[in-house]
N, C-alpha and C positions, 0 to 999 in steps of 0.2 A: 521857636523855643530852642534854646541852647543848653547843652550839657554843662553843668557846673559840678565841680568836685564838692563832695560834702563839706569839707573843712577848708574852703578856699581863703577864709580870712586868717588862718594860722601861718606864721612864717616857717620856712623849711628848717629842719634841725640844723643846730650849728655844730662845729667840731667839739666844742666843750661839752655839749649835751651827749654826743656819742661817746666821748671819752668817759663821761660820768656813768653812762649806761653800761659800758664795758667794765668799769670798776664794780659796779652793783652785781653785775652778773657773775663776775669772778669770785666775789665775796660769797654770794649765794651758793655757787658750786663748791667753794671750800667747805662751807657749813654743811653741805649735803654729804660730803665724803668723810666728815667727822673731825673737822678741825677748823678752827678760825685763826690759823696762823698765817704769817706772810709767806708768799709763794717761795722765796729765796732768802732765808735769814742768813746772817754772816756766819761763816763756818767756825764751829767751835764755841760759839757764844749764844746760849738761848736767851730768850726775852728778858729774864730776870737777871742776867748779867754774869751768872756763874759759869765758869768754863766746863765743858763736857768733853767727853771723848766719844768718837763716832761709834764705838762698840759698847757704850754704857747701856745697861739695862733700865728700862722705865719701871716705875713702881707698879707692882702687880696688886690687883685687888685681893680680898680674902677668898672670894669665889674662884678666882684664877689660881690662886696657890692651893686650894683644896683639889681642883681639878687636875693640876699638875701632879700633886702628890699622890692621888689616885691612879694616875696613868703609870707613874713611876713604880707604884706598889704592884700593880698589875703586871708590868713588864718583868719585875723581879720574881714574881710569883710564876709567870710563864717559864722563864728560864730556869728556875729551881725545879719546876716540874719536868721539863725536858731533861734536866741532868739527873734527876731521879729515876726516870724510866728504865735506862739500862741496868740499874743496880737490882 
């Protein structure tokens, strides 16, 4: 009795299949980190074609704006409290 591989009738994977597998894996990893964007977009042009600056702010959600304003308010209150202590 000879040992036979379980899938002896299947051909070995081709380079095209390997390339496709790498593309699928890369796309899945990009989706896991929060974006379905290309790895290296052209500098200065987003996918919709409008020019951008590398220092441009992205749009903040309402929750993020509320959190940011609460943090700034707390910082102002702490600074005001520290300045009023010596008085």
